[in-house]
C-alpha positions, 0 to 999 in steps of 0.5 A, a space after each residue: 746325813 747329818 755332819 758330825 765335826 769331833 777331834 776324837 770321834 766315836 764311829 758307835 756314835 754314828 748309828 744314834 737316831 740323830 733323825 729324833 728329837 733328844 726328848 723322844 729318844 727310846 729309853 733302852 737307847 738312854 743310861 739311867 743317871 741324874 741330871 742337873 736342871 737344864 734350859 736344853 733337853 740333856 740325855 746320857 748315852 752308851 755307845 763301846 764302854 763310853 758314856 756320853 751326855 748329849 745336848 739339844 741346842 741351835 747350831 751357833 751355840 753348840 759349835 760356840 760351846 764345843 769350840 769354848 770347851 776344847 780351848 778349855 781343854 787345852 788350858 787343863 781347865 776343870 771342865 768336862 771334856 768335849 767330843 764333838 757336835 752334830 748338826 744338819 739333822 731333820 727328822 723323818 719328815 725332812 723337818 730341820 731339829 736343833 744340833 747336839 753337843 757332845 760331851 764325855 760323862 765325867 766318872 764319880 760325878 754328881 749334879 748338886 742336886 744329886 748330893 742334896 737328895 739327902 740332908 747335907 750337914 751344915 760343913 758339907 753345903 760349905 765345902 760345896 760352895 768353897 768348891 764352887 767359889 774356887 772354880 771360878 776363881 780358877 776360870 778367872 785366872 785362866 782369862 775365862 768369863 763365865 757368864 752363868 755361874 751356878 750349882 746347876 751348871 757345875 758338876 761335883 766330885 769328892 776330894 778327900 772330904 771336900 769337893 772338886 767342882 767341874 764346869 759343865 756348861 760353856 754356853 755364855 762363856 768367853 775366854 779372853 787373854 785377861 779377865 776384867 773387874 767388871 766382868 769378874 763382878 758380873 760372875 760373882 753377881 750372876 753366882 749369888 742370884 742362881 745360887 740363892 734361888 737353887 738354894 730356895 727350892 732345895 729348902 722348899 722341898 725340905 733337902 736343906 738343913 734347917 740351921 741354914 739360911 740361903 741369904 747368909 750362904 749366899 752374902 758370903 760368896 764374895 768375900 770367899 771369892 777375895 779372899 782366895 782371889 787376894 791370896 793368888 793375886 794380891 802384891 804384898 810388900 815387906 822389909 828387906 830383912 823379912 826375906 822368909 816372907 817370900 817363902 812363905 806366900 809361896 808355899 800357901 800358894 803351894 797349900 792352896 794347890 797353886 804353882 807360882 810360875 814367876 814372882 816380880 820383885 821390886 825393891 824401893 830407892 834405898 833398898 829397904 823394902 821390897 814389893 813382889 807380885 806373884 805369877 801363879 800358874 793352874 792349880 794342881 800342885 800337889 796333883 802333879 807332884 803325885 803322878 811324877 812319883 806315883 802315876 796316880 791321878 786324882 783331885 788335888 785334896 786327894 794328891 795333898 792326902 797321899 802325899 802325907 802318907 807317903 812322907 808318914 811312910 818314909 818317916 816311919 820307914 826311916 827313908 826320908 834321904 832316900 831317892 823320893 821316887 824309890 820310896 815312892 815306888 815302895 809305898 805304892 806297892 805295900 801300902 795304898 795298892 794292898 787297901 785298894 784290893 782290899 775293896 771287893 769287886 763288887 764295892 768298886 764302884 761305891 767310891 774311886 781309889 784315891 777316895 777309898 783310901 783317905 777315908 780308911 786313913 780317916 777311919 785308922 785315925 777314929 779306930 785307933 783313937 777307940 783302941 788307944 794304940 795305933 791300928 795298922 792301915 789294912 786291920 782299918 782297910 777291912 774295917 771300913 769296908 766292912 762296916 762303912 763301904 758297904 753302906 754307901 750308895 754307888 757313885 760310880 756308874 753302872 751301866 746296864 746290861 744292854 748291847 753296844 751299838 755297833 
């Protein structure tokens, strides 16, 4: 009998055929989902309505990654959710089989090759790389050394015109109190090597826009990373009569989606110069504010876009001085929810609700430009559903109609 290590076990998982090597599992047992490139066998299964990713790997690697993913979950890192590990597996002939790491499938997420299944525009590719760089920075701020940064080890979700990146493979990772400059440099070097190979592979398959040079993209990673890292961590000096720069720094950090835990302020001997060192906490500034006001849990850029529309609603209804929780509830029921309800049931798998709302706002701007006057949001929503959304591919998993495991 295999051993099941889990914090939130789904009893339905126990009935899966753990005595069969994963690559030999019958097709009717699996869920067809796009998979990234992996050195291990990876499959997806549905149990009691939930989809899980299952990876076959050596026991010590499975346990290491499971514990590391649990630590990252506790730190609210952008990573997949660990479910459990299956060890002590043997086949029907009594021969040992590698262990299994189980994670929960991240809905509306795609591996990078699925995003490149039709050639992406150059600016979209750049946003994808920006998301990867932002993920590396966020993990480094938490003290996480990845060891194998790549597009293949990342999942992407749409985030109001950009992308949000999630770590999906932590097999080579290490968690420290603080990451060293050498470890940061190693992760960047690994990212450059892996990304160059991945982009060349896409280029060979005709999936990379001809105007994009893989070498130029790779060479930009260091600059992108250092610019974001400096904004989040670098000290800043200014005169005491320029204290407004302190507020500006905090605002810039908030715009990047980061909250500031505290700021060390040091003045020189005569008090004419000030040196500040921000202590940044994890990203999610706009996400946390939106949850507090509306209960909506979305990606960071989506939250920023929704909050901007909420502010516009408050101004349009002359409620800037009203209690923001009350105004937010009105906006939720009068603006956001009607747009989401305008999406027919058969189209709800196209995009998640917050992304639909963002695209409706973009569509409203486009229609208003064409018409020469402001177009009503619900009119824009109906036009968007009919003319845009209906032609998009499904990005939420369409579950097959097979019975659940008992």
